[in-house]
C-alpha positions in Angstrom: 195.4 183.3 132.7 193.7 183.5 136.1 193.7 186.6 138.0 196.0 186.9 141.3 192.7 187.9 143.4 189.5 186.6 144.2 186.5 188.9 145.3 183.6 187.4 147.4 179.8 188.3 147.4 178.2 186.9 150.2 174.3 186.6 150.9 171.9 185.3 153.6 168.9 183.8 152.9 166.7 185.4 155.5 164.0 183.1 156.9 163.5 184.4 160.2 161.0 187.6 160.3 159.0 186.6 157.8 158.5 182.8 159.1 157.0 184.0 162.7 154.0 186.4 162.6 154.4 188.7 165.8 151.8 188.4 168.5 151.2 192.2 167.8 150.6 195.1 165.0 152.1 198.6 165.0 148.8 200.5 164.6 146.3 197.8 165.2 145.0 199.7 168.5 141.4 198.9 169.3 138.6 201.5 170.4 138.0 199.1 173.3 141.8 199.6 174.2 141.4 203.6 174.2 138.2 203.6 175.9 139.0 201.3 178.4 139.1 203.3 182.1 139.8 200.4 184.6 142.3 197.3 184.7 139.8 194.8 186.2 143.0 192.9 187.4 144.2 195.8 189.6 141.7 198.6 189.8 144.3 201.0 191.4 147.0 200.8 188.8 148.2 204.1 187.2 148.7 202.3 183.6 148.8 199.0 182.1 151.1 197.4 179.6 148.6 196.0 177.1 151.3 194.3 175.0 155.0 194.0 174.9 156.9 192.4 172.4 160.6 191.7 171.1 162.7 190.1 169.0 166.4 189.5 168.8 168.1 187.6 165.8 171.6 187.4 164.7 172.4 187.6 160.7 175.2 188.0 158.6 175.7 191.4 156.5 177.9 191.7 153.8 181.3 193.2 154.3 180.3 193.4 157.5 179.7 189.7 159.1 177.3 188.7 161.8 175.6 191.5 163.4 172.6 191.3 166.3 169.0 193.1 165.3 166.6 193.8 167.8 162.6 195.1 167.3 160.4 195.9 170.0 156.6 197.1 169.8 155.0 198.2 173.2 151.6 199.4 173.5 150.6 200.9 176.8 147.0 202.0 178.2 147.4 205.6 180.8 144.9 205.1 183.3 145.1 208.1 185.3 147.1 211.2 185.6 149.7 209.8 188.1 150.6 207.1 185.3 151.5 210.0 182.7 154.8 209.3 182.6 154.7 206.4 180.9 154.2 207.9 177.7 157.9 208.5 177.9 160.4 206.2 176.7 164.3 205.4 176.8 166.0 203.4 174.4 170.0 202.7 175.6 172.3 202.3 172.7 176.0 200.8 173.6 179.2 202.1 172.2 183.0 201.9 172.8 185.6 203.4 171.1 185.3 202.0 167.7 181.9 200.4 167.6 178.1 201.5 168.5 175.0 200.5 168.0 172.6 202.2 165.9 169.0 203.1 165.7 167.3 202.0 162.4 163.9 203.2 162.9 161.5 204.7 165.5 157.8 205.3 165.3 155.6 206.4 168.3 151.9 207.3 168.2 149.3 208.6 171.0 145.8 207.2 170.4 143.0 209.3 172.2 139.2 208.9 171.9 137.6 212.4 170.8 133.6 212.4 169.7 133.7 208.7 169.9 136.6 208.6 167.3 139.8 207.0 168.1 142.5 210.1 167.0 146.3 209.2 166.3 148.8 212.1 167.3 152.2 210.6 165.7 155.6 211.3 167.1 157.0 214.6 166.2 160.7 215.8 165.2 161.0 217.6 168.7 159.8 214.6 170.3 162.6 212.7 170.2 166.7 213.3 170.9 169.5 211.7 171.7 171.5 212.1 175.2 175.3 211.0 175.8 174.6 209.2 179.1 178.4 208.1 179.6 181.4 206.6 177.9 179.6 203.0 177.2 176.1 204.4 176.7 173.9 207.0 174.8 170.5 207.3 175.3 167.6 207.8 173.0 164.6 209.7 174.6 161.2 209.7 173.0 158.2 212.0 174.3 154.7 210.6 172.7 152.5 213.8 171.6 149.2 214.9 173.1 149.4 212.1 176.3 146.6 212.5 178.3 144.5 210.2 181.2 143.0 207.8 178.7 145.4 207.7 176.0 147.1 204.5 174.7 150.7 204.9 173.6 152.7 202.7 171.4 156.5 202.9 170.1 158.2 200.6 167.9 161.7 200.8 167.2 164.8 198.5 165.6 168.5 198.8 166.4 171.2 197.1 164.8 174.3 196.4 167.1 177.8 195.2 166.0 178.3 193.1 169.7 177.0 189.5 168.6 178.3 188.6 172.0 176.0 190.8 174.1 172.1 189.4 173.6 169.3 192.2 175.1 168.2 191.1 178.2 164.0 190.4 178.3 161.8 191.9 181.5 158.5 190.7 181.7 157.7 192.5 184.9 157.2 196.2 185.3 156.2 198.5 188.0 152.4 198.5 186.3 150.5 195.3 185.4 151.6 193.7 182.0 148.6 191.9 180.2 151.1 190.3 177.5 154.8 189.7 177.1 156.7 188.1 174.6 160.5 187.6 173.5 161.9 185.5 170.8 165.7 185.1 170.0 167.0 183.4 166.7 170.9 182.5 166.7 172.9 180.5 164.6 174.2 177.1 166.0 177.5 179.2 166.1 176.9 180.9 169.2 175.7 179.6 172.7 174.2 181.6 174.8 173.5 180.8 178.7 170.2 181.8 179.7 169.2 182.8 183.4 165.7 183.5 184.1 165.0 185.6 187.7 161.8 186.6 189.9 158.8 184.7 190.4 157.0 185.2 186.9 155.4 182.2 185.7 155.9 181.6 181.9 152.5 180.4 179.7 154.9 179.6 176.8 158.7 178.0 177.3 159.7 176.9 173.5 163.0 176.1 171.5 162.7 174.7 168.0 165.5 174.7 165.3 165.4 175.7 161.7 167.8 175.1 158.9 169.3 178.4 157.5 172.2 178.9 154.9 174.7 181.3 154.1 175.6 181.8 150.2 179.3 182.6 149.0 179.7 183.7 145.3 183.1 184.3 144.1 184.6 185.4 141.0 187.4 183.9 139.1 189.2 186.7 136.7 190.6 184.8 133.6 192.7 186.3 130.3 195.2 188.5 130.1 193.5 191.4 127.7 189.7 190.3 127.6 189.1 189.5 131.3 186.6 187.1 132.0 184.8 186.5 135.3 183.5 183.3 136.3 181.1 183.0 139.3 181.5 179.8 141.9 178.9 179.6 144.3 179.2 177.6 147.5 176.9 177.5 150.6 177.1 176.6 154.1 174.4 175.1 156.2 173.2 175.7 159.9 170.8 175.5 162.2 169.0 178.7 163.8 168.0 177.8 167.5 164.7 179.9 168.0 163.2 180.3 171.3 160.3 182.1 172.6 159.0 183.0 176.1 155.8 184.4 177.1 154.4 185.8 180.4 150.6 187.0 180.6 148.7 188.3 183.1 151.9 189.3 185.2 151.1 191.4 188.2 152.9 194.6 189.2 156.2 194.5 190.7 155.7 196.1 194.2 159.2 197.4 195.9 159.0 196.6 199.6 161.1 197.7 202.7 164.6 196.0 203.0 165.2 195.3 199.2 168.5 194.9 197.7 167.7 195.7 194.1 164.6 195.9 192.1 166.9 193.9 189.2 167.1 190.9 191.6 163.7 190.2 191.9 161.9 191.4 189.0 160.5 188.6 186.5 163.3 188.7 183.6 165.3 186.4 181.1 169.1 187.2 181.0 172.0 186.2 178.4 175.7 185.7 178.4 177.5 184.6 175.7 179.2 181.1 176.8 181.2 180.1 173.8 181.6 180.0 169.6 181.8 176.9 167.3 182.4 178.1 163.7 182.6 175.4 161.0 185.7 173.4 161.0 186.9 175.0 164.0 187.2 173.8 167.5 184.9 175.1 170.5 186.2 178.7 171.7 184.9 179.2 175.1 183.9 182.8 176.0 182.8 182.2 179.5 185.8 181.4 180.5 186.2 180.6 184.3 187.0 183.2 187.2 190.5 182.3 187.0 190.6 183.8 183.6 189.2 186.9 184.6 191.8 187.1 187.7 194.4 186.8 185.2 193.0 189.5 182.7 192.4 191.8 185.7 195.9 191.4 187.4 197.4 192.5 184.1 195.0 195.1 182.9 196.6 198.7 183.1 193.9 200.4 184.6 193.4 197.9 187.2 196.1 195.3 188.1 198.8 197.7 187.2 197.7 200.4 189.2 198.4 198.6 192.4 201.6 197.5 191.2 202.7 200.3 189.5 203.0 204.0 190.3 206.5 203.7 192.0 206.0 207.5 192.5 204.0 206.5 195.6 206.7 205.3 197.1 207.8 208.7 198.7 204.5 209.4 199.6 204.1 206.6 201.4 207.3 207.3 203.5 205.9 210.9 204.3 203.1 209.4 205.5 203.7 206.2 207.4 207.3 206.3 207.8 207.0 206.2 211.6 204.6 203.1 211.7 206.0 200.2 213.0 203.7 197.4 212.3 201.7 196.5 209.5 197.9 197.7 210.9 199.8 200.9 212.0 200.8 201.3 208.4 197.3 200.4 207.2 195.3 202.9 209.3 198.0 205.5 208.5 197.5 205.2 204.8 193.9 204.6 204.9 193.3 207.8 206.9 195.6 209.9 204.4 193.6 208.5 201.2 190.2 209.0 203.4 191.3 213.0 204.1 193.4 214.1 201.3 191.2 212.3 198.3 187.3 213.0 197.8 185.0 210.6 196.3 182.7 212.3 193.7 180.2 210.1 194.1 180.2 208.0 190.9 180.6 203.9 191.4 183.5 202.4 188.9 185.5 199.0 188.6 188.7 200.7 186.9 190.9 203.8 187.4 190.1 206.4 184.8 193.0 208.8 185.3 196.4 208.6 186.3 197.2 208.6 189.9 199.5 211.1 190.4 196.4 213.0 188.7 194.1 211.7 191.3 196.5 213.1 194.0 197.0 216.3 192.1 193.3 217.3 192.1 192.3 215.5 195.3 189.3 213.7 193.9 188.2 210.8 191.9 185.6 207.8 191.3 185.7 205.1 193.9 188.2 203.1 191.9 190.0 205.9 191.4 190.4 206.2 195.4 190.4 202.7 196.2 193.3 201.8 193.7 195.2 204.7 194.7 194.9 202.7 198.5 195.8 199.7 197.0 198.6 201.1 195.5 200.0 202.9 198.5 200.0 200.0 200.8 201.7 198.1 198.1 204.4 200.5 198.5 204.3 200.0 202.2 204.8 196.6 202.0 201.2 195.1 202.7 199.7 192.3 201.2 196.9 194.0 199.5 194.4 192.7 197.0 191.8 194.4 195.2 188.1 193.3 195.8 185.6 193.3 193.4 181.8 193.8 194.0 178.1 194.5 193.2 176.8 197.3 195.2 173.3 196.6 196.5 171.9 199.0 194.0 173.4 197.0 191.1 172.1 193.6 192.1 173.4 190.2 193.6 176.3 188.4 192.0 175.6 185.0 189.8 178.5 183.5 191.4 177.8 180.5 189.0 178.8 183.1 186.1 182.2 184.4 185.5 181.5 187.6 183.9 183.3 190.5 184.5 179.9 193.0 183.5 177.6 192.0 186.9 180.5 193.9 189.1 180.3 197.8 189.6 183.1 198.6 192.6 186.3 197.8 194.0 187.3 198.0 197.8 190.9 196.5 198.9 191.6 193.7 201.1 194.3 194.2 203.2 196.4 191.7 205.6 198.2 192.7 208.9 199.7 189.6 210.5 196.6 187.0 211.0 194.2 189.7 210.7 192.3 190.8 207.2 190.8 193.9 207.1 188.2 195.3 204.1 189.2 199.0 203.1 187.2 201.7 201.4 188.5 205.3 201.3 185.4 206.7 200.0 183.8 207.7 203.3 185.9 209.3 205.6 183.5 209.4 208.6 183.6 205.6 208.5 186.3 203.8 211.0 189.3 202.0 208.9 188.2 198.2 208.6 184.6 199.4 208.1 183.1 199.5 204.2 180.2 201.8 203.4 176.7 199.7 203.4 176.2 199.9 199.9 179.0 197.3 199.7 177.4 194.7 201.9 176.0 192.7 199.0 177.1 188.8 199.2 180.5 188.1 198.7 183.2 190.0 196.7 186.0 188.0 194.4 189.3 189.1 195.8 191.8 189.4 192.7 195.6 188.1 193.2 198.6 186.8 191.3 198.2 183.8 193.7 194.3 183.3 192.2 191.2 184.5 193.0 188.9 183.8 196.3 185.9 184.9 197.5 185.5 187.1 200.2 182.4 187.7 202.7 181.3 191.1 202.8 179.4 190.8 206.0 181.3 192.5 208.5 179.2 190.7 211.2 179.2 194.0 212.9 175.9 195.8 214.6 174.9 199.0 214.7 173.8 200.0 217.8 171.7 203.0 219.1 170.9 203.9 222.7 168.3 206.6 223.6 168.0 207.9 226.8 165.7 210.3 228.3 165.0 212.0 231.9 162.0 213.6 232.1 159.5 215.5 234.7 156.2 216.2 233.9 155.4 219.7 234.6 152.1 221.4 235.7 151.0 222.5 232.2 151.5 218.7 231.2 154.7 218.8 228.8 157.6 216.2 229.7 160.6 218.5 230.7 164.4 217.5 230.9 167.3 215.6 228.8 167.3 213.3 225.6 170.7 212.0 224.9 171.3 209.3 221.7 174.2 207.5 221.7 175.2 205.2 218.5 178.1 203.2 216.6 178.1 201.9 213.0 176.4 202.9 210.2 173.8 205.0 212.1 177.1 206.9 213.5 178.1 207.4 210.2 174.6 208.9 209.1 174.3 211.4 211.9 177.9 212.6 211.5 177.2 213.4 207.9 173.9 215.6 209.0 175.9 217.0 211.8 178.5 218.3 209.7 177.1 218.4 206.4 174.4 220.6 207.0 175.2 222.4 210.4 173.7 222.1 213.6 170.5 224.2 213.3 169.5 221.8 210.2 170.3 218.9 212.2 168.3 219.9 215.1 165.5 220.7 213.1 165.4 217.3 211.3 165.6 215.8 214.7 162.7 217.6 215.8 161.0 216.8 212.8 156.7 217.6 212.9 156.8 218.0 216.3 156.3 221.2 218.1 159.0 220.5 220.6 160.9 223.2 222.3 165.1 222.4 221.9 166.6 224.6 224.6 170.1 223.6 223.8 172.2 220.9 221.8 175.5 219.3 222.9 177.1 217.0 220.1 180.2 214.9 221.4 182.9 212.9 218.9 181.4 214.7 216.1 184.7 214.0 213.7 186.4 211.2 216.2 185.3 208.5 213.8 186.9 205.7 216.5 184.5 207.1 219.2 180.4 207.2 219.7 178.4 209.5 218.2 176.7 211.2 221.1 174.0 214.1 221.1 172.1 215.3 224.1 169.3 217.8 224.0 167.7 219.6 226.7 163.9 220.3 225.5 160.4 220.3 226.0 158.1 217.7 224.9 154.4 219.0 224.5 152.8 216.2 222.0 153.2 213.0 224.2 150.8 213.6 227.2 146.8 213.9 226.5 144.9 215.4 229.8 141.0 215.3 230.5 141.2 216.9 233.4 141.5 214.2 236.2 143.7 211.9 234.0 146.5 212.0 231.8 147.4 209.5 229.3 151.2 209.1 228.6 152.8 207.8 225.4 156.4 206.9 226.5 158.2 206.7 223.2 159.2 210.1 222.6 161.7 208.8 219.9 162.7 205.2 218.2 159.3 204.0 217.8 157.7 202.1 215.2 154.6 203.8 214.4 153.5 201.0 211.8 154.6 197.6 210.4 156.7 198.2 207.4 155.8 194.8 206.5 152.1 195.3 204.9 151.9 192.3 202.1 150.8 189.0 203.7 153.2 187.4 201.4 156.7 188.0 199.9 158.4 186.4 197.6 162.0 187.6 198.2 164.5 188.0 201.0 164.5 190.5 203.9 167.7 192.3 203.9 168.1 194.7 206.6 172.2 194.9 205.3 173.5 194.8 208.9 172.3 193.4 212.3 171.3 196.2 214.9 170.3 197.2 218.0 167.6 200.1 219.0 167.5 200.5 222.7 165.3 203.3 224.3 164.8 204.3 228.0 162.7 206.8 229.6 162.7 207.7 233.2 160.0 210.0 234.5 158.9 211.5 237.6 155.3 211.0 238.6 153.7 214.7 239.1 152.2 215.5 242.8 149.0 214.3 243.2 148.6 211.6 240.8 148.7 207.9 240.7 149.5 205.1 238.5 145.9 203.9 237.1 147.0 201.7 234.4 150.8 200.2 233.1 151.2 198.3 230.5 152.8 195.0 231.4 156.3 194.1 230.5 157.0 191.9 227.6 159.2 189.6 225.9 158.7 188.9 221.8 161.3 186.6 220.0 161.5 185.1 216.4 162.7 181.2 216.0 166.4 180.9 216.7 166.4 184.4 218.6 167.1 185.9 215.1 165.3 188.9 216.1 163.9 189.8 220.1 162.3 192.4 221.6 162.4 193.5 225.3 159.6 195.6 226.6 160.3 196.4 230.6 158.2 199.0 232.6 158.8 199.2 236.5 157.9 201.6 239.1 160.2 202.6 241.9 158.8 205.1 244.1 157.5 208.7 242.5 159.1 207.2 239.0 158.3 205.0 236.4 161.1 203.5 234.4 160.6 202.0 230.7 163.0 200.1 229.0 162.8 199.2 225.2 165.5 196.8 223.5 164.9 196.2 219.7 167.4 193.7 218.2 167.7 192.4 214.9 170.6 189.5 215.1 171.2 188.5 211.6 170.6 190.9 208.2 169.1 188.3 206.3 165.9 186.8 206.6 164.3 184.3 204.3 160.6 184.2 202.1 160.0 181.3 204.9 160.9 183.6 207.8 158.8 186.5 206.4 155.6 185.7 208.3 157.3 185.1 211.5 158.9 188.4 211.1 155.8 190.3 209.9 154.3 189.0 212.9 157.1 190.2 215.0 156.9 193.8 214.1 153.1 193.8 214.3 153.2 192.4 218.1 156.1 195.4 218.8 153.7 197.9 217.0 150.8 196.8 219.2 152.9 197.2 222.4 154.5 200.4 221.8 151.5 201.9 220.8 150.1 201.4 224.9 150.1 204.0 226.9 150.6 205.0 230.7 147.6 206.2 232.7 147.7 208.8 235.5 144.9 209.5 237.6 144.3 212.6 240.1 144.5 211.3 243.6 141.4 212.3 245.7 
């Protein structure tokens, strides 16, 4: 009789690796590469990537199933001492509670020219070690031996990953130039990945081909009662492999510029998201889903939505905190202020709660999700219409709103409604007014999670930061400026100044204000240091001794004590990505000073107004002479937070004109 069980042996015909020859071979470093002293296309480069090659492929393994393998070879030329750090590599390995990626092999060699010959220094055991980075990632750190100016370093490694739904992204560009970068993938037709390119690197090759492949199943049927015999049955599943190849050549170094969000938004790369699965004889299974699917998952998730609706013990806390409040807005202010003042943010940005809300309150600290989900839960207990809002912080990168993927988000704040008014709340910054979120959150849109369905929230608060500096000065016989200088600020500038003053103390606060100047600050008065609803005001009584140059009969006065632009931050003639200031701002500086007896005005700059198209930015320079006083007013206004690449030439010229105007001096001459 036949056995009641059947065992299966599964083998895969492996065609992918040997069918395509890699563009480089580990160890094939030439004497010319080691002898190289500069890179012609970027003579000031500290290092250059000679070649970077990666391959990801999905394959089937006996008793395991489909897994992903990733191989990489990277070769870098060290050109200067500043480039020595490129001899160090970090290899991330991802993990969760049950599965983790495994590094199969690592090789690294340093090549140096000694006595006219290429000498190899191979990786030693003490040059490689593992580091537990966080709960989801380990890092393998590799330090190449004997790295010095002129070295070529090369590393090769292979990773096996159980996460078939996660394909490694590839970056074609770096902060050093790249001569050649190639990435290949080979994926069975069962897996459909959406691909997203970013940055401004043109691809020399962008290929897609298909190749037949197969999985053979061998099963054994056992028969006989006493003398068991096994009869093999062989079946085969045929499928198509989708093969992709991307190549970029002569890629310039990515140069971070002022007023960017995250480098990751603009550097040349290709990213992947698993969109759907389609196994033989089975319907398509959508993986990417919709924002509605994500909303439902988060609403029910125990470390997110359930935190908000649960934790009924908080009702008693809310009664004590907001029991006397009569309106929804008063309750929101009372509860938000309580959380800000009683729970310390530990500096970590997270999306999900990591501990119970009772523990957060008891220990009075937590990461951003612990703090803000506690706030949401307390507001919910007070009867406030509240929704968590997930977002990507500025340093985490912009969201792809067309791609419903949770992995884009790294932070959560709170949307609370008080009648017709909606407030965005974040309790991690006690020195910000209620209804103002930290600057790190000002990054496009956030997704509000609600049982009624998700909706997008504009994170731009349309709040302008203002700084007003007023100085009243006289010119002393010694040629100094003597008097008072008062700085009044609100918004995010007030937050920065309050943090400096309260966290570092008045002595360091004044020392930082003086900076490299040899000023004599006689006294300092600070108003509203802890009153976050009021402007932060700091007044100094001081003597300024580096703004006047005397040549005997003539005094040359630089009137901008502070708040000037010493140089244009936008140095590049062209820019391929937007300028993002975060929020609009005004900077006003006014100086009134008395002309000393015996002097008259010899030269005085003309007043001027400089504007950008549509009044998106504006500068007003006004200089007036009244009796024995000169009054300067400088008003610098940026009226929107984001400027496109098309705006950049106008913005660059706008700043250039301001720098030139502020460099003009007032000339006083002794009267005969």
